[in-house]
Structures are given as structure tokens and as C-alpha cells.
C-alpha positions in Angstrom: -22.4 44.4 -72.2 -19.0 45.6 -73.4 -18.7 46.1 -77.1 -16.8 43.4 -78.9 -17.2 40.9 -76.1 -16.6 37.3 -77.3 -16.1 38.4 -80.9 -12.4 38.7 -80.9 -12.6 42.5 -80.6 -12.1 44.6 -77.5 -13.4 48.0 -77.2 -13.9 50.5 -74.4 -17.2 50.8 -72.8 -19.5 53.6 -73.8 -19.4 55.2 -70.3 -17.1 58.2 -70.4 -15.8 57.1 -66.9 -14.2 54.1 -68.4 -12.7 56.2 -71.2 -11.2 58.6 -68.8 -10.2 56.1 -66.1 -10.0 52.5 -67.2 -8.6 53.1 -70.6 -6.0 55.4 -69.3 -5.2 53.3 -66.1 -1.6 52.1 -65.8 -2.9 49.0 -64.0 -4.5 46.1 -66.0 -8.3 46.1 -65.8 -10.0 42.9 -66.8 -13.7 42.1 -66.8 -15.1 38.6 -66.9 -18.5 37.1 -67.2 -20.1 34.7 -64.7 -18.1 31.8 -66.0 -14.7 33.5 -65.8 -14.4 34.2 -69.5 -12.7 37.6 -70.3 -15.2 40.1 -71.7 -12.9 43.1 -71.7 -9.2 44.0 -71.1 -7.9 47.5 -71.1 -4.7 48.7 -72.9 -2.6 48.3 -69.7 -3.4 44.6 -69.7 -2.1 44.4 -73.3 1.1 46.2 -72.3 1.7 44.3 -69.1 1.0 40.8 -70.4 1.9 41.2 -74.0 -1.4 40.0 -75.3 -3.6 42.2 -77.6 -7.1 42.6 -76.4 -8.5 40.4 -79.1 -6.4 37.5 -77.9 -7.7 37.9 -74.3 -11.4 38.4 -74.9 -13.2 35.1 -75.0 -10.4 33.3 -73.2 -10.8 32.0 -69.6 -8.8 34.2 -67.2 -7.7 31.0 -65.3 -5.9 29.8 -68.4 -3.3 32.5 -67.9 -2.1 30.9 -64.6 1.5 29.7 -65.2 2.0 25.9 -65.5 4.8 25.9 -62.9 2.3 26.8 -60.2 1.6 23.7 -58.1 -1.3 21.6 -59.5 -3.5 21.9 -56.5 -3.0 25.6 -56.1 -3.5 26.2 -59.8 -6.6 24.0 -59.8 -8.0 25.9 -56.9 -7.3 29.3 -58.5 -8.8 28.3 -61.8 -12.0 27.0 -60.0 -12.3 30.3 -58.1 -11.7 32.4 -61.2 -14.4 30.4 -63.1 -16.9 31.4 -60.4 -16.1 35.1 -59.9 -19.2 35.5 -57.8 -17.3 33.9 -54.9 -14.5 36.6 -55.2 -16.8 39.6 -54.8 -16.4 41.2 -51.4 -13.8 38.6 -50.5 -10.9 41.0 -50.3 -7.8 40.9 -52.4 -6.8 37.7 -54.2 -3.3 36.9 -55.2 -3.3 35.7 -58.8 -0.2 34.8 -60.7 -0.5 35.3 -64.5 1.9 34.4 -67.3 2.7 37.0 -70.0 3.4 36.0 -73.7 7.1 35.3 -72.8 6.0 32.8 -70.1 7.2 35.1 -67.3 5.1 34.8 -64.2 3.8 38.0 -62.8 2.0 38.2 -59.5 -1.0 40.5 -59.1 -3.2 41.5 -56.2 -6.7 41.9 -57.5 -10.1 42.7 -56.0 -13.2 42.0 -58.1 -16.4 44.1 -58.2 -19.7 43.1 -59.6 -21.8 45.4 -61.8 -24.5 45.1 -64.4 -24.0 47.2 -67.6 -27.5 46.2 -68.8 -27.1 42.9 -70.5 -25.8 40.6 -67.7 -23.6 40.5 -64.7 -19.9 41.4 -65.2 -17.1 41.1 -62.7 -14.3 43.6 -63.1 -11.0 43.5 -61.3 -8.1 45.9 -61.2 -4.8 43.9 -61.3 -2.1 45.6 -59.3 1.3 44.0 -59.9 3.4 43.4 -56.8 6.7 45.2 -57.4 9.9 45.4 -55.6 10.7 48.4 -53.4 10.7 49.1 -49.7 7.4 47.2 -49.3 8.7 44.4 -51.4 11.9 44.1 -49.5 9.9 44.1 -46.3 7.7 41.4 -47.7 10.7 39.4 -48.8 12.2 39.7 -45.4 9.0 38.6 -43.7 8.8 35.6 -46.1 12.4 34.7 -45.3 11.6 34.8 -41.6 8.6 32.6 -42.1 10.5 30.2 -44.3 13.1 29.7 -41.5 10.6 29.7 -38.7 10.5 26.5 -36.6 6.7 26.6 -36.3 4.5 25.2 -39.0 2.8 28.1 -40.8 0.3 28.0 -43.5 -1.9 30.7 -45.2 -5.4 30.2 -46.6 -7.8 32.4 -48.5 -11.1 33.3 -46.9 -12.6 30.0 -48.2 -10.0 28.0 -46.3 -8.0 27.0 -49.4 -4.3 26.7 -48.6 -2.2 29.2 -50.5 1.1 28.9 -48.8 3.0 26.5 -46.4 6.5 27.1 -45.0 9.2 24.3 -44.8 8.4 23.7 -41.1 4.9 22.8 -42.1 6.3 20.1 -44.4 8.6 18.9 -41.7 5.8 18.6 -39.1 3.0 17.2 -41.3 4.9 15.3 -44.1 3.0 17.2 -46.8 5.1 18.9 -49.5 4.0 22.4 -50.6 2.6 21.1 -53.9 0.6 18.5 -52.0 -0.9 21.1 -49.6 -1.4 24.2 -51.6 -4.9 24.2 -53.1 -6.2 21.8 -50.5 -7.9 22.8 -47.2 -6.7 22.1 -43.7 -9.1 19.1 -43.8 -6.1 17.1 -45.1 -4.8 17.3 -41.5 -8.1 16.3 -39.9 -7.6 13.4 -37.4 -11.2 12.9 -36.6 -10.3 13.5 -32.9 -11.8 17.0 -32.8 -15.5 17.5 -32.5 -17.7 19.4 -34.9 -18.4 21.9 -32.1 -14.6 22.6 -32.1 -14.6 23.7 -35.7 -17.9 25.5 -35.4 -16.5 27.6 -32.7 -13.3 28.2 -34.7 -15.1 29.5 -37.7 -17.4 31.6 -35.7 -14.4 33.3 -34.0 -12.6 33.9 -37.3 -15.6 35.2 -39.2 -16.1 37.7 -36.4 -12.5 38.9 -36.9 -11.2 37.3 -33.7 -8.1 35.2 -33.2 -8.5 31.5 -32.5 -6.0 29.9 -30.1 -6.4 26.3 -28.9 -4.8 22.9 -28.9 -5.6 20.5 -31.7 -4.9 16.9 -32.6 -4.0 16.6 -36.3 -2.9 13.7 -38.5 0.3 13.6 -40.5 0.6 12.4 -44.0 1.8 9.0 -42.7 -1.2 8.6 -40.5 0.4 9.3 -37.2 -1.3 11.8 -34.8 0.4 14.8 -33.4 -0.7 17.5 -30.9 -0.2 21.2 -31.7 -1.0 24.5 -30.2 -2.6 26.4 -33.0 -3.2 30.1 -33.5 -5.3 31.3 -36.5 -5.5 35.0 -37.2 -7.3 36.9 -39.9 -5.2 39.1 -42.3 -6.8 42.4 -43.2 -6.3 44.4 -46.4 -6.0 48.2 -46.7 -9.8 48.5 -46.7 -10.0 46.6 -43.4 -11.5 43.5 -45.0 -10.4 40.0 -44.2 -8.4 38.8 -47.2 -6.9 35.6 -45.8 -6.0 33.7 -42.7 -2.6 32.7 -41.3 -2.3 29.7 -39.0 0.7 28.9 -36.8 1.1 25.5 -35.3 3.6 24.6 -32.5 4.1 20.9 -32.2 3.5 19.9 -28.5 3.3 16.2 -29.1 6.3 15.5 -26.9 4.9 17.8 -24.2 1.5 16.0 -24.3 3.1 12.6 -24.2 5.2 13.8 -21.3 2.1 15.0 -19.5 0.4 11.7 -20.3 3.3 9.8 -18.9 3.4 12.0 -15.9 -0.2 11.4 -15.2 0.3 7.6 -15.7 3.3 7.7 -13.3 1.3 9.8 -10.8 -1.7 7.4 -11.0 0.7 4.4 -10.6 2.5 6.0 -7.7 -0.9 6.8 -6.0 -2.2 3.3 -6.5 1.0 1.6 -5.1 0.6 0.1 -1.7 4.3 0.8 -1.1 5.3 4.2 0.3 7.2 6.6 -2.0 8.8 9.7 -0.7 10.6 12.7 -2.1 12.6 14.8 0.4 14.8 17.9 0.1 18.3 18.1 1.4 17.1 18.9 4.9 14.8 15.9 4.9 11.5 17.8 4.5 8.9 15.9 2.5 8.1 17.6 -0.9 6.2 14.7 -2.4 4.7 11.5 -0.9 1.9 9.1 -1.9 -1.2 8.0 0.0 0.5 4.8 1.2 2.8 6.9 3.4 -0.2 8.5 5.0 -2.0 5.2 5.5 1.0 3.7 7.3 1.7 6.9 9.3 -1.9 7.4 10.3 -1.5 11.1 9.5 -3.0 13.0 6.5 -0.3 13.7 4.1 -1.1 17.4 3.9 0.2 17.5 7.5 3.4 15.7 6.5 4.7 18.1 3.9 7.7 20.0 5.2 8.2 17.5 8.1 10.4 14.5 8.2 10.2 10.9 9.6 10.2 12.1 13.2 6.6 13.3 12.6 5.1 9.8 12.4 7.5 7.0 13.5 9.6 6.0 16.5 12.7 8.1 17.1 15.2 5.2 16.7 13.9 4.3 13.2 13.8 8.0 12.1 17.4 8.4 13.2 18.5 5.3 11.3 16.8 6.6 8.1 18.4 10.0 8.5 21.8 8.2 8.5 21.0 6.5 5.2 19.7 9.8 3.7 22.9 11.6 4.7 25.0 8.8 3.1 23.2 9.2 -0.2 23.7 13.0 -0.1 27.4 12.6 0.6 28.1 9.9 -2.0 25.4 10.7 -4.5 25.0 6.9 -4.8 21.8 4.9 -4.2 21.6 2.8 -1.1 19.5 -0.1 0.1 18.4 -1.0 3.6 15.7 -2.7 5.7 13.9 -0.8 8.4 11.2 -1.9 10.8 9.6 1.3 12.2 6.6 1.6 14.5 3.9 4.2 13.8 2.3 5.5 17.0 -0.6 7.2 15.2 -1.7 4.2 13.3 -0.5 1.6 15.9 1.1 -0.4 13.0 4.4 -2.2 12.7 6.0 -3.1 9.4 9.2 -4.0 7.8 10.3 -2.2 4.6 13.0 -3.0 2.1 14.0 0.5 1.0 15.9 1.8 -2.0 17.0 5.4 -1.6 18.3 7.5 -4.6 19.7 11.0 -5.1 17.6 13.4 -7.1 18.6 16.5 -9.0 16.8 19.7 -10.0 16.5 21.1 -13.5 20.0 22.6 -13.3 21.5 19.3 -12.4 22.1 20.3 -8.8 21.6 17.7 -6.0 18.3 18.7 -4.5 17.5 15.8 -2.1 16.7 12.1 -2.1 13.7 10.0 -3.0 12.9 6.5 -1.5 10.8 3.6 -2.6 9.8 1.5 0.4 8.6 -2.0 -0.3 6.5 -3.5 2.4 8.1 -6.9 3.1 6.3 -7.6 6.4 4.3 -10.6 5.0 7.3 -11.7 3.0 9.5 -11.8 6.2 6.8 -13.8 8.0 6.6 -16.2 5.1 10.4 -16.5 5.0 10.5 -17.2 8.7 7.8 -19.8 8.3 9.6 -21.3 5.2 12.8 -21.5 7.2 10.9 -23.4 9.9 9.5 -25.7 7.3 12.9 -26.2 5.7 14.4 -27.0 9.0 11.6 -29.5 9.7 11.9 -31.1 6.3 15.7 -31.3 6.4 15.7 -32.5 10.0 13.0 -35.1 9.4 13.9 -38.7 9.5 11.4 -39.3 6.7 12.4 -39.2 3.1 10.6 -36.2 1.5 10.7 -35.1 -2.1 8.4 -33.3 -4.6 8.0 -33.6 -8.4 6.1 -31.5 -11.0 3.5 -32.8 -13.4 6.3 -34.0 -15.7 7.9 -36.1 -12.9 10.8 -33.6 -12.6 12.1 -33.2 -9.1 11.5 -29.8 -7.5 13.3 -30.6 -4.2 14.4 -33.5 -2.0 15.6 -33.4 1.6 18.9 -34.8 2.8 17.5 -38.1 3.9 16.0 -38.7 0.5 19.3 -37.8 -1.2 21.3 -40.1 1.1 19.0 -43.1 0.6 19.1 -42.7 -3.2 22.8 -42.0 -3.4 22.4 -38.4 -4.7 25.2 -36.0 -3.8 24.2 -33.3 -1.4 25.4 -30.5 -3.7 23.8 -32.0 -6.8 21.0 -30.2 -8.6 18.0 -32.5 -8.0 15.9 -30.4 -10.3 17.7 -31.9 -13.3 16.5 -35.4 -12.5 13.2 -37.3 -13.0 11.5 -40.2 -11.2 12.9 -42.5 -13.8 16.4 -41.5 -12.8 15.9 -42.4 -9.2 13.3 -45.2 -8.9 14.2 -48.8 -9.9 12.7 -50.1 -13.1 10.8 -52.8 -11.3 9.0 -50.3 -9.1 8.7 -47.4 -11.6 5.4 -48.4 -13.1 3.8 -48.7 -9.6 5.2 -45.3 -8.4 4.1 -43.4 -11.5 0.6 -45.0 -11.3 0.2 -43.8 -7.7 1.7 -40.3 -8.5 -0.8 -40.0 -11.4 -3.6 -40.5 -8.9 -2.2 -37.8 -6.6 -1.9 -35.4 -9.6 -5.7 -36.0 -10.1 -6.2 -34.6 -6.6 -6.2 -37.8 -4.5 -4.1 -38.4 -1.3 -2.5 -41.8 -1.8 -1.2 -44.0 1.1 0.3 -47.4 0.9 3.0 -49.7 2.3 5.7 -51.0 0.1 9.1 -52.8 0.1 12.2 -51.4 -1.6 15.6 -53.0 -1.8 18.6 -50.9 -1.1 22.1 -52.0 -2.2 23.6 -51.4 1.2 20.6 -51.6 3.6 18.8 -54.6 2.1 15.0 -54.8 1.9 13.3 -51.9 3.7 9.6 -51.4 4.4 8.1 -47.9 3.8 4.8 -46.2 4.6 4.4 -44.0 1.6 2.1 -41.0 1.3 1.6 -38.9 -1.8 -0.5 -35.7 -1.7 -1.0 -33.1 -4.5 -0.1 -29.5 -4.2 -1.4 -26.6 -6.3 1.0 -24.0 -7.8 0.9 -20.5 -6.4 -1.1 -17.8 -8.1 -4.8 -17.1 -8.7 -6.9 -19.4 -10.7 -4.7 -22.5 -10.3 -7.1 -25.4 -10.7 -5.0 -28.6 -11.4 -2.3 -29.9 -9.1 1.1 -28.5 -9.9 2.9 -31.5 -8.6 3.1 -34.2 -5.9 4.9 -34.3 -2.5 6.0 -37.7 -1.4 6.7 -38.7 2.2 8.4 -42.1 2.7 8.6 -43.3 6.3 10.9 -46.2 7.0 8.9 -48.6 9.2 11.2 -51.6 8.9 12.5 -51.4 12.4 9.1 -50.7 14.0 7.5 -53.4 11.9 10.2 -55.8 13.0 9.6 -54.9 16.7 5.9 -55.3 16.3 6.5 -58.8 14.8 8.9 -59.6 17.6 6.3 -58.4 20.1 3.6 -60.7 18.6 6.0 -63.6 18.7 6.9 -63.0 22.3 3.2 -62.5 23.1 2.3 -65.9 21.5 5.1 -67.6 23.4 4.1 -66.0 26.6 0.4 -66.8 26.1 1.1 -70.4 25.2 3.5 -71.1 28.0 1.8 -69.0 30.7 -1.7 -70.3 29.9 -0.5 -73.9 29.8 1.4 -73.5 33.1 -1.5 -71.6 34.8 -4.0 -74.2 33.6 -1.9 -76.9 35.3 -1.5 -74.8 38.5 -5.3 -74.2 38.6 -6.0 -77.9 38.0 -3.7 -79.0 40.8 -5.1 -76.4 43.2 -8.6 -77.6 42.5 -7.5 -81.1 43.4 -6.0 -79.9 46.7 -9.2 -77.9 47.4 -11.2 -81.1 47.4 -9.2 -82.5 50.4 -10.5 -82.5 53.9 -7.7 -80.3 55.3 -9.2 -76.8 55.9 -5.8 -75.1 55.7 -5.1 -76.8 52.4 -8.5 -75.9 51.1 -8.0 -72.2 51.9 -4.5 -72.2 50.3 -5.8 -73.9 47.2 -8.6 -71.3 46.9 -6.0 -68.5 47.1 -3.9 -70.2 44.5 -6.9 -70.6 42.2 -7.9 -66.9 42.6 -4.4 -65.7 41.9 -4.2 -68.0 38.8 -7.5 -66.5 37.6 -6.2 -63.0 38.0 -3.0 -63.8 36.3 -4.8 -65.4 33.4 -7.0 -62.3 33.1 -3.9 -60.1 33.1 -2.4 -62.2 30.5 -5.5 -61.9 28.3 -5.4 -58.1 28.7 -1.7 -58.0 27.8 -2.5 -60.0 24.7 -5.2 -57.6 23.6 -2.9 -54.6 24.3 -0.2 -56.3 22.2 -2.6 -56.7 19.3 -3.7 -53.0 19.6 -0.1 -51.7 19.6 1.2 -53.9 16.9 -1.6 -53.2 14.4 -1.4 -50.1 12.2 -3.8 -47.5 13.6 -6.3 -47.7 10.7 -9.7 -46.3 11.3 -13.1 -47.1 9.9 -16.7 -45.8 10.2 -18.3 -47.4 13.3 -22.0 -47.1 14.3 -21.3 -46.3 18.0 -24.9 -46.5 19.1 -25.3 -50.1 17.8 -22.0 -51.1 19.3 -22.9 -49.7 22.8 -26.3 -51.4 22.7 -24.9 -54.7 21.7 -22.1 -54.8 24.2 -24.3 -53.5 27.1 -26.8 -56.2 26.4 -24.0 -58.9 26.6 -22.6 -57.4 29.9 -26.1 -57.3 31.4 -26.6 -61.0 30.7 -23.2 -61.9 32.2 -23.8 -59.8 35.4 -27.6 -60.2 36.2 -27.1 -58.5 39.6 -26.1 -55.3 37.9 -28.4 -52.6 36.4 -27.2 -51.6 32.9 -29.2 -48.9 31.1 -28.5 -47.5 27.7 -29.6 -44.3 25.8 -28.3 -43.7 22.3 -28.6 -41.2 19.4 -29.6 -42.3 15.9 -26.9 -42.4 13.2 -24.1 -41.8 15.7 -21.3 -42.8 13.3 -17.7 -42.2 14.4 -14.2 -42.8 13.0 -12.5 -45.4 15.2 -10.3 -48.5 15.1 -11.8 -52.0 15.0 -10.8 -52.3 18.7 -13.5 -49.8 19.8 -15.9 -52.5 20.9 -13.2 -54.1 23.1 -12.6 -50.7 24.8 -16.4 -50.2 25.5 -16.6 -53.7 26.9 -13.6 -52.9 29.2 -15.2 -49.7 30.5 -18.6 -51.4 31.3 -17.0 -54.4 32.9 -14.6 -52.3 35.0 -17.6 -50.3 36.4 -19.3 -53.5 37.5 -16.3 -55.7 38.6 -14.7 -52.9 40.8 -18.1 -51.9 42.3 -18.2 -52.2 46.1 -21.9 -52.9 46.3 -24.2 -55.8 45.6 -26.3 -54.1 42.9 -24.1 -52.0 40.7 -25.8 -49.4 38.5 -24.2 -48.4 35.2 -25.5 -46.0 32.5 -24.2 -45.9 29.0 -25.1 -42.9 26.8 -24.2 -41.9 23.2 -24.6 -38.4 22.0 -23.9 -36.4 18.8 -21.9 -33.1 19.3 -20.5 -30.5 17.0 -17.1 -32.0 17.4 -18.0 -35.7 16.9 -19.6 -38.6 18.9 -19.5 -38.8 22.7 -19.8 -42.0 24.8 -20.5 -41.4 28.5 -20.4 -44.3 31.0 -21.5 -43.4 34.5 -21.5 -45.7 37.6 -22.3 -45.4 41.3 -19.2 -47.2 42.6 -16.4 -46.0 44.8 -14.6 -44.0 42.0 -11.3 -44.4 40.2 -8.0 -43.9 42.0 -5.8 -41.1 40.8 -3.4 -43.6 39.2 -6.1 -45.2 37.2 -7.4 -41.8 36.1 -4.0 -40.9 34.9 -3.7 -44.2 33.0 -7.0 -43.5 31.2 -6.4 -39.9 30.4 -2.6 -39.8 29.7 -1.4 -43.4 29.4 1.0 -42.8 32.3 1.0 -44.1 35.9 3.3 -47.1 35.3 2.8 -48.3 39.0 -0.8 -49.0 38.2 0.2 -51.1 35.3 2.8 -53.0 37.4 0.0 -53.9 39.8 -2.2 -55.0 36.9 -5.1 -52.8 38.1 -4.7 -50.3 35.2 -4.1 -52.6 32.3 -7.7 -52.6 31.1 -7.9 -48.8 31.2 -4.5 -48.6 29.4 -6.1 -50.7 26.7 -8.9 -48.2 26.5 -6.4 -45.3 26.3 -4.6 -46.7 23.3 -7.8 -47.6 21.4 -9.1 -44.0 21.9 -5.7 -42.6 20.9 -5.5 -44.6 17.7 -9.0 -43.6 16.9 -8.0 -39.9 17.1 -10.2 -39.3 20.1 -9.8 -38.4 23.8 -11.0 -39.6 27.2 -11.7 -37.8 30.5 -12.8 -38.7 34.0 -15.2 -36.8 36.3 -16.8 -37.6 39.6 -20.5 -38.5 39.4 -23.1 -36.9 41.7 -23.7 -38.0 44.4 -21.3 -40.9 44.0 -19.4 -42.8 41.4 -17.4 -42.0 38.2 -18.3 -40.6 34.8 -16.0 -41.5 31.9 -16.4 -39.5 28.7 -14.9 -40.7 25.4 -15.0 -38.3 22.4 -14.5 -39.7 18.9 -14.2 -37.8 15.6 -16.7 -38.2 12.8 -15.6 -39.9 9.5 -13.9 -37.5 7.1 -15.8 -36.9 3.8 -13.7 -38.2 0.9 -13.7 -36.3 -2.3 -12.0 -38.2 -5.1 -10.8 -36.1 -8.0 
């Protein structure tokens, strides 16, 4: 090794080459051992730094790095100088050293390894960077870099950052003293794969330039996107000495691209047509919804206008709106209902058309957003019909939400409860409208409706001007609009004033009782007197008496039928479950006993249960009796059959008699033919008609083969009740 190494003495090597070259060199030459401790310093090192050789030998070279150098950079340089093996063949290294006056001097040094015989030694020639044309150029370049808008940083060949420009700090948030001495790993966002960095280093080590986009992380933790170029820097010997990286922040561009993609995806997913047209009306952009309505691939629509896929009248109307936008440069709204010949579709669109401008701010055309309101228009029309029906109804109709707040009330409801027509009903509750005495009953029934039940009842309410009124009340729940609605959102109430009809029914029953009492009593007397006359010996008197008796019997029968009809019409049409098979079998047996000369046969289905009023048995009895009584033969034949159908339960009564007259058929099927009722022949069938109507069924008449009549009565099955 060198003489005097580590003993405070510095002497030249024995080799004459060092004597003739190193000792006389004007550049400092310093040799260090494997740990970075100075083993030799030539006279030029003493002259340049102001230290004598004895003060340098045995001292770590890294200790000469000035204190003002940033901590991270100084620490990195000291670590590298303490392991000079890493510096061999690594190109020139920039090393700042402090002289005895504390002045910082910057040297470019390249280390070489050699073995003088007693251990490895690393010798470097320190060439001080001096001003001059090259220095001025370097200062100019540095000034340009310092003022560049792109983030620039320089690393050594190991990737340690040696320099960052102000734009780097602005973009990343790292100050120079925080970045120098570190590696670019401080910017690692974790977003880039290991393959990305493997490819990067492979490119750089081969002397190539790396240029790609990267996602890095700022000091505050936020991510940013950059276009990054990393290039190797070669020294005079053609060896890579460092790397320079330039980053262009493209975060805004990437975000804009992301937003553009989102907008494009949204536009493509919209069911509403969106169109961009130039000043001449030619399509420059349109989404798939346009093509679906038009029935034409959109590639065929570019460059065309609306005349390519819709009726001429609509296309002309749209062109007028487009020209208005181009003239005024103001948005416009309109509705249009075009037809599309290719797709055979009709639709109504609520359209908003806007002007659009190019990058220079010049008016370039228009774009339109067309909202398909076809279904909305249909719903609006249907809603208007419902509103007219609700407002025009004679019933009192209102709706409340789950908190008993009114949602709406029709005119009749407002008038009855004394609410001004223009008042906001939604600010009121049931407690504001219903009397205290009835409030508990109303809320109890409304609660049942909120639980999913349909509630029906009859009640009396006292009105300050109209007195006591009777109402048929029906509450039914409704669900709010929207998917997933499970519970009822509120209750609709329909109140029908039945006071007058109930009074008329009461009056009808009173008149019926009076008529029945007086007529029956009078007819009983007439019949009794006629029977007395019939017992006389005068044949003429006997015949007259017999005629009187027959007419009295007929009148009593008519009176009885009128009584039954009165009962049917005056009773509320309430239905119940009726076992039709058992009812037909029972009534047929009773009629067969009463008319032994007639043949009455029955065929029934099991479990034939129908929904009907309690008067159904009376109607069946009337049909069977009518078939026998009005038969023109001595041995009438009547068949009664009960069948189950998809629609309900069917009763068929077939006879072999002379058939029904047209008037009687009309009475049974429609309830009309008043002449038949005046003559009394159709009263029984009229009774059947009303029983069937109040049961929710129907009746029809056909001719039997080869002779007779077939009457078919169809009744509904009982509804399945689901209590919530």
C-alpha cells in the first residue's frame, strides 16, 4: 500500500509513474481504501483544499462534504464514498468538498480500482468544475431547467436523486432537501406493476430512452398521472453517468378522458335519443337509441338528417326548431310525435335543443336531447280521465297517507266537509275533518286498511245543514310508486250517500206491506164469496164464480211475486258462498213432490260452490216451476244440471215445453220488456234476473233440441280473501 497510509504521513508511491504524473498533476488525486478512508492525497489536493496531506490521510473522504448540502443528499454521498467499490466503472460522480475556509468546491471524479500489493485501493482524479464557456453553458441550461414547467429530476446510476427543479416540487410537494438523496420510490403509488419497473430498468441499462405514462403519488398522498421520459446521460467516455427524468403532469387530461368515457357510456346507455348536428343538419354524433327508434343502423345515419328515417312533416317541423336555435343561439324546447317507417314505431318526444360551438368559439351546429314521453303522455291522459271521473263522481272521495294527512279530496268531499275549493287539503289531517265522536271509529278502520285489508261498512253521519245522512263507506289501501314498496302508502276512502235510496227502499217496503195486507185480505174475501156462489145450482153463476176464483188466485200469485221482488230490490246486494249442487237437489225434490205428473231429473257436480245472494234458491225454484206450470203437455220433463267451469258455476234448466216468448226471453236476459211485466207473465223471470244480477252472474236462453227451452245461469266463484 502507499507509504505513510494511516500514520499521519503522506508520501508518493514508489512507482515512478506516480512521481512523474500524480505528484505533478494539477488536479487533486485522492486514493481511499475499501471503507472510504483516505490513504493518499497528492500535492494538488493540498493546494486546492488547503489541507496538508497528513490531515487528510486517515480521514473519511465523505467527511469533507459541506454541511450545507441537503441531509439526504449528503447522507447518500457519504454512503457511496464509504463503499467506493460501487463507484468503480459507474462513470463520473459529482462530489462537493469543503476546503479549510469552508468554501464548497464541486468536483467531477471517476474512481478506478487497483491493487498495489497489500489490498485494494480506489483512486480518483478530482476535476474541479470551473467557469468558462462550458460553465456558462451549464449555467444557462440549469437556468432553463429551473424555469421549466415540467418536473425534472436527475439521479445517479443507482437511482439516487441528485437534483430536482422547482416544477418537481410544485408537482409532487417534495422540497429539494426532501427529495435529494432519496430514490424515485418516494413517488411510488403502488398503481404500477413490478413488470412496468422491470421493463423500465431493462430499457435504461441497455442505453435506451424510456417513455410511458405513470401514476405517481404526491407528498400529500394524492395520485397524479404523468407522461414520463427517462434518458441516460453519457460522459466523455460514452459511459452512462446518470439519468434525467422529465414528467409532464397529465392528470387533468386523464380525468377529462375518464369523464369523457363516463359521458360516452352514459349517453350510450340512455334510452333517450341524443343527436349532434352540424349547421346543415347533418348528423355528426348520435347514440344507439336514435338507431333503435329509427330502425336504421347509425353508421348509415351519419351525414344525413331527420328526413332519412321519419315522416316528412315531423322532419320539417324539427328543421324549423333547429333553424331558430341557429338564428338566436338560444336553447329551445318542443314536443314532437314522429313516425318511423323503418321501425314502424310511433313515439312522442319532449325535446330540448341547444347551440354548440367549436374550439374557436364559433357556432358549429346544434345538439338535441329527446326524452321519450310516450308512456308519460298515456299516463297523463289516463290520469286526466281518472281525475275527471273522481271530480265528477257523486261519491265523496279522499286519500290519506300513513300519518292520516290528506293527499287529495274531490269536490264533493270538500263541499260536504265545508272545505274551500282552493284550500290546500294536504295541510290537514283526519282529526281536522272528522267529528270527535266518529274519529276513533274512522281511525280504527283506516288502520285496518293500512294493514292491507279492504274495509266496507255503513254508517250515519250528522251534517249541520243536511241532517243525518247514511253512507256506504269503502276504504282500500294503495301502495306508493317505486320498486320494492311493501307496506301500504295510504288509504283511499269512497263514501256513497245512500240516504235517499235507503229511504226509498224503506218506503217501498212499507207500500209493499200495505199492499200485501190490503190486497190479500180483499182477495181472500173475494175468493170466499166466489166459492159460496159456486155452490149454487145456477150453472151460469157457477162458471162466473169459477172465473172469479181463478183470477183471484192469479192476482194473489202476482202479489206474492211482487213481494219477493220488493224484498230482493230493497235488500243490499250482499253475497255469500252457496253450495249450488245441494240447493238444486233440494229444490228439485220439493218441486217433484208438488208436481207428481212432471218428470224432474237432476245431475250435479261435487263442491260446486258459487258466490250468490241468499235469494238464489228462490230463483232456482222459479225457473223449475215456470218450466212445469207453462208446459202445454200432460207430463212435463225438466232436467236440472250443475257444472263447474273455468269461469265459475253453471246451472242449466232444460224443458220440453213450448218455449219462451221473445218478451219473456228479454225479461230474463236484460230485465226489459215492460209489457210482459204489465201482463204479469214475466214477473217470475224478472225476479230471476235481479237475483242473478245481484249475485254478479248472467243468464241466457236457448232453444232445446228437438223442442223446449234451455236456460243457463252462470255464477262466479267466491273470491279468496287474504287478510293482511
